[in-house]
mmCIF file of the C-alpha atoms, coordinates in Angstrom:
data_MODEL
# 
_entry.id   MODEL 
# 
loop_
_atom_site.group_PDB 
_atom_site.id 
_atom_site.type_symbol 
_atom_site.label_atom_id 
_atom_site.label_alt_id 
_atom_site.label_comp_id 
_atom_site.label_asym_id 
_atom_site.label_entity_id 
_atom_site.label_seq_id 
_atom_site.pdbx_PDB_ins_code 
_atom_site.Cartn_x 
_atom_site.Cartn_y 
_atom_site.Cartn_z 
_atom_site.occupancy 
_atom_site.B_iso_or_equiv 
_atom_site.pdbx_formal_charge 
_atom_site.auth_seq_id 
_atom_site.auth_comp_id 
_atom_site.auth_asym_id 
_atom_site.auth_atom_id 
_atom_site.pdbx_PDB_model_num 
ATOM 1  C CA . MET A 1 1  ? 0.000   0.000  0.000  1.00 0.00 ? 1  MET A CA 1 
ATOM 2  C CA . ARG A 1 2  ? 1.425   3.317  -1.055 1.00 0.00 ? 2  ARG A CA 1 
ATOM 3  C CA . PHE A 1 3  ? 1.278   6.540  0.920  1.00 0.00 ? 3  PHE A CA 1 
ATOM 4  C CA . ASN A 1 4  ? -1.487  8.744  -0.422 1.00 0.00 ? 4  ASN A CA 1 
ATOM 5  C CA . PRO A 1 5  ? -1.034  12.357 0.766  1.00 0.00 ? 5  PRO A CA 1 
ATOM 6  C CA . ARG A 1 6  ? -4.607  13.369 -0.123 1.00 0.00 ? 6  ARG A CA 1 
ATOM 7  C CA . ARG A 1 7  ? -6.114  10.509 1.856  1.00 0.00 ? 7  ARG A CA 1 
ATOM 8  C CA . TRP A 1 8  ? -3.788  11.168 4.794  1.00 0.00 ? 8  TRP A CA 1 
ATOM 9  C CA . LEU A 1 9  ? -4.739  14.862 4.856  1.00 0.00 ? 9  LEU A CA 1 
ATOM 10 C CA . ALA A 1 10 ? -8.445  14.022 4.591  1.00 0.00 ? 10 ALA A CA 1 
ATOM 11 C CA . ASN A 1 11 ? -8.133  11.622 7.542  1.00 0.00 ? 11 ASN A CA 1 
ATOM 12 C CA . VAL A 1 12 ? -6.295  14.218 9.637  1.00 0.00 ? 12 VAL A CA 1 
ATOM 13 C CA . ILE A 1 13 ? -8.947  16.839 8.888  1.00 0.00 ? 13 ILE A CA 1 
ATOM 14 C CA . LEU A 1 14 ? -11.871 14.479 9.569  1.00 0.00 ? 14 LEU A CA 1 
ATOM 15 C CA . VAL A 1 15 ? -10.417 13.240 12.859 1.00 0.00 ? 15 VAL A CA 1 
ATOM 16 C CA . THR A 1 16 ? -9.711  16.822 13.947 1.00 0.00 ? 16 THR A CA 1 
ATOM 17 C CA . ILE A 1 17 ? -13.289 17.805 13.107 1.00 0.00 ? 17 ILE A CA 1 
ATOM 18 C CA . ASP A 1 18 ? -14.491 14.896 15.255 1.00 0.00 ? 18 ASP A CA 1 
ATOM 19 C CA . LEU A 1 19 ? -12.135 15.346 18.248 1.00 0.00 ? 19 LEU A CA 1 
ATOM 20 C CA . PHE A 1 20 ? -11.940 19.133 18.562 1.00 0.00 ? 20 PHE A CA 1 
ATOM 21 C CA . PRO A 1 21 ? -15.633 19.931 19.270 1.00 0.00 ? 21 PRO A CA 1 
ATOM 22 C CA . ASN A 1 22 ? -15.802 17.229 21.939 1.00 0.00 ? 22 ASN A CA 1 
ATOM 23 C CA . ALA A 1 23 ? -12.739 18.674 23.678 1.00 0.00 ? 23 ALA A CA 1 
ATOM 24 C CA . LEU A 1 24 ? -14.243 22.182 23.466 1.00 0.00 ? 24 LEU A CA 1 
ATOM 25 C CA . LEU A 1 25 ? -17.478 20.919 25.053 1.00 0.00 ? 25 LEU A CA 1 
ATOM 26 C CA . GLY A 1 26 ? -15.606 19.560 28.074 1.00 0.00 ? 26 GLY A CA 1 
ATOM 27 C CA . GLY A 1 27 ? -15.158 15.983 26.891 1.00 0.00 ? 27 GLY A CA 1 
ATOM 28 C CA . ALA A 1 28 ? -11.968 13.984 26.952 1.00 0.00 ? 28 ALA A CA 1 
ATOM 29 C CA . PRO A 1 29 ? -9.533  15.136 24.266 1.00 0.00 ? 29 PRO A CA 1 
ATOM 30 C CA . ASP A 1 30 ? -9.061  11.572 23.012 1.00 0.00 ? 30 ASP A CA 1 
ATOM 31 C CA . GLU A 1 31 ? -12.777 10.831 22.539 1.00 0.00 ? 31 GLU A CA 1 
ATOM 32 C CA . THR A 1 32 ? -14.559 11.660 19.313 1.00 0.00 ? 32 THR A CA 1 
ATOM 33 C CA . LEU A 1 33 ? -17.810 13.596 19.268 1.00 0.00 ? 33 LEU A CA 1 
ATOM 34 C CA . SER A 1 34 ? -19.513 10.700 17.489 1.00 0.00 ? 34 SER A CA 1 
ATOM 35 C CA . SER A 1 35 ? -18.420 8.351  20.299 1.00 0.00 ? 35 SER A CA 1 
ATOM 36 C CA . ARG A 1 36 ? -19.832 10.705 22.899 1.00 0.00 ? 36 ARG A CA 1 
ATOM 37 C CA . MET A 1 37 ? -23.097 11.067 20.976 1.00 0.00 ? 37 MET A CA 1 
ATOM 38 C CA . GLY A 1 38 ? -23.305 7.289  20.531 1.00 0.00 ? 38 GLY A CA 1 
ATOM 39 C CA . ARG A 1 39 ? -23.213 6.876  24.309 1.00 0.00 ? 39 ARG A CA 1 
ATOM 40 C CA . ALA A 1 40 ? -25.642 9.745  24.969 1.00 0.00 ? 40 ALA A CA 1 
ATOM 41 C CA . LYS A 1 41 ? -28.362 8.689  22.527 1.00 0.00 ? 41 LYS A CA 1 
ATOM 42 C CA . ASP A 1 42 ? -29.412 5.737  24.694 1.00 0.00 ? 42 ASP A CA 1 
ATOM 43 C CA . ARG A 1 43 ? -30.098 7.821  27.798 1.00 0.00 ? 43 ARG A CA 1 
ATOM 44 C CA . PRO A 1 44 ? -33.772 7.903  28.758 1.00 0.00 ? 44 PRO A CA 1 
ATOM 45 C CA . LYS A 1 45 ? -34.756 11.604 28.832 1.00 0.00 ? 45 LYS A CA 1 
ATOM 46 C CA . GLY A 1 46 ? -33.727 15.157 28.193 1.00 0.00 ? 46 GLY A CA 1 
ATOM 47 C CA . PHE A 1 47 ? -32.386 17.382 25.454 1.00 0.00 ? 47 PHE A CA 1 
ATOM 48 C CA . GLY A 1 48 ? -29.004 15.609 25.303 1.00 0.00 ? 48 GLY A CA 1 
ATOM 49 C CA . PRO A 1 49 ? -30.328 12.238 24.077 1.00 0.00 ? 49 PRO A CA 1 
ATOM 50 C CA . TRP A 1 50 ? -32.573 13.958 21.533 1.00 0.00 ? 50 TRP A CA 1 
ATOM 51 C CA . LEU A 1 51 ? -29.619 15.978 20.223 1.00 0.00 ? 51 LEU A CA 1 
ATOM 52 C CA . ALA A 1 52 ? -27.424 12.860 20.156 1.00 0.00 ? 52 ALA A CA 1 
ATOM 53 C CA . ARG A 1 53 ? -30.030 10.839 18.203 1.00 0.00 ? 53 ARG A CA 1 
ATOM 54 C CA . THR A 1 54 ? -30.404 13.693 15.712 1.00 0.00 ? 54 THR A CA 1 
ATOM 55 C CA . PHE A 1 55 ? -26.613 13.976 15.351 1.00 0.00 ? 55 PHE A CA 1 
ATOM 56 C CA . CYS A 1 56 ? -26.267 10.212 14.808 1.00 0.00 ? 56 CYS A CA 1 
ATOM 57 C CA . LYS A 1 57 ? -29.088 10.168 12.232 1.00 0.00 ? 57 LYS A CA 1 
ATOM 58 C CA . GLY A 1 58 ? -27.207 12.864 10.323 1.00 0.00 ? 58 GLY A CA 1 
ATOM 59 C CA . LEU A 1 59 ? -24.030 10.791 10.440 1.00 0.00 ? 59 LEU A CA 1 
ATOM 60 C CA . ASP A 1 60 ? -25.989 7.725  9.255  1.00 0.00 ? 60 ASP A CA 1 
ATOM 61 C CA . TRP A 1 61 ? -26.533 9.596  6.004  1.00 0.00 ? 61 TRP A CA 1 
ATOM 62 C CA . ILE A 1 62 ? -22.746 9.634  5.487  1.00 0.00 ? 62 ILE A CA 1 
ATOM 63 C CA . ASP A 1 63 ? -21.706 6.398  7.246  1.00 0.00 ? 63 ASP A CA 1 
ATOM 64 C CA . LYS A 1 64 ? -24.472 3.958  8.223  1.00 0.00 ? 64 LYS A CA 1 
ATOM 65 C CA . GLY A 1 65 ? -24.267 3.022  11.921 1.00 0.00 ? 65 GLY A CA 1 
ATOM 66 C CA . HIS A 1 66 ? -21.291 5.318  12.620 1.00 0.00 ? 66 HIS A CA 1 
ATOM 67 C CA . CYS A 1 67 ? -22.296 6.090  16.218 1.00 0.00 ? 67 CYS A CA 1 
ATOM 68 C CA . ASP A 1 68 ? -23.003 2.401  16.861 1.00 0.00 ? 68 ASP A CA 1 
ATOM 69 C CA . LYS A 1 69 ? -19.475 1.414  15.849 1.00 0.00 ? 69 LYS A CA 1 
ATOM 70 C CA . VAL A 1 70 ? -18.173 2.541  19.244 1.00 0.00 ? 70 VAL A CA 1 
ATOM 71 C CA . GLU A 1 71 ? -16.197 -0.270 20.842 1.00 0.00 ? 71 GLU A CA 1 
ATOM 72 C CA . LYS A 1 72 ? -17.807 -1.911 23.868 1.00 0.00 ? 72 LYS A CA 1 
ATOM 73 C CA . GLY A 1 73 ? -14.731 -1.121 25.964 1.00 0.00 ? 73 GLY A CA 1 
ATOM 74 C CA . GLU A 1 74 ? -15.075 2.521  25.052 1.00 0.00 ? 74 GLU A CA 1 
ATOM 75 C CA . LEU A 1 75 ? -18.713 2.529  26.171 1.00 0.00 ? 75 LEU A CA 1 
ATOM 76 C CA . GLU A 1 76 ? -17.710 1.385  29.640 1.00 0.00 ? 76 GLU A CA 1 
ATOM 77 C CA . ARG A 1 77 ? -14.731 3.725  29.906 1.00 0.00 ? 77 ARG A CA 1 
ATOM 78 C CA . ASP A 1 78 ? -14.941 6.920  31.882 1.00 0.00 ? 78 ASP A CA 1 
ATOM 79 C CA . HIS A 1 79 ? -14.164 9.772  29.495 1.00 0.00 ? 79 HIS A CA 1 
ATOM 80 C CA . ARG A 1 80 ? -13.552 12.522 32.005 1.00 0.00 ? 80 ARG A CA 1 
ATOM 81 C CA . PRO A 1 81 ? -10.155 14.206 31.488 1.00 0.00 ? 81 PRO A CA 1 
ATOM 82 C CA . GLU A 1 82 ? -9.010  13.020 34.954 1.00 0.00 ? 82 GLU A CA 1 
ATOM 83 C CA . SER A 1 83 ? -9.234  9.431  33.728 1.00 0.00 ? 83 SER A CA 1 
ATOM 84 C CA . LEU A 1 84 ? -6.440  10.061 31.234 1.00 0.00 ? 84 LEU A CA 1 
ATOM 85 C CA . ASP A 1 85 ? -3.901  9.979  34.070 1.00 0.00 ? 85 ASP A CA 1 
ATOM 86 C CA . ASP A 1 86 ? -5.126  6.639  35.420 1.00 0.00 ? 86 ASP A CA 1 
ATOM 87 C CA . LYS A 1 87 ? -2.805  3.727  34.884 1.00 0.00 ? 87 LYS A CA 1 
ATOM 88 C CA . PRO A 1 88 ? -4.017  0.121  34.775 1.00 0.00 ? 88 PRO A CA 1 
ATOM 89 C CA . ASP A 1 89 ? -3.249  -2.022 37.807 1.00 0.00 ? 89 ASP A CA 1 
ATOM 90 C CA . ASP A 1 90 ? -0.485  -4.579 37.309 1.00 0.00 ? 90 ASP A CA 1 
# 
């Protein structure tokens, strides 16, 4: 597989677009907005789940099931910035 500069740049831009808003909204800097919305859409009530479902439906137009592709381990992980300093027990 050869290095494709256009594809690389597109990936960098798309990942930045996904990570940056989540970090601005107080989320963990290593979590994507689509991951956060995927977790939030299953909450029972409130404006947040409605917004998350709407966001994920919009992403479904581009990539079917994008918000649902969140890894199970990521769903159980605490995404507060303090958790970034935690180290696994040996």
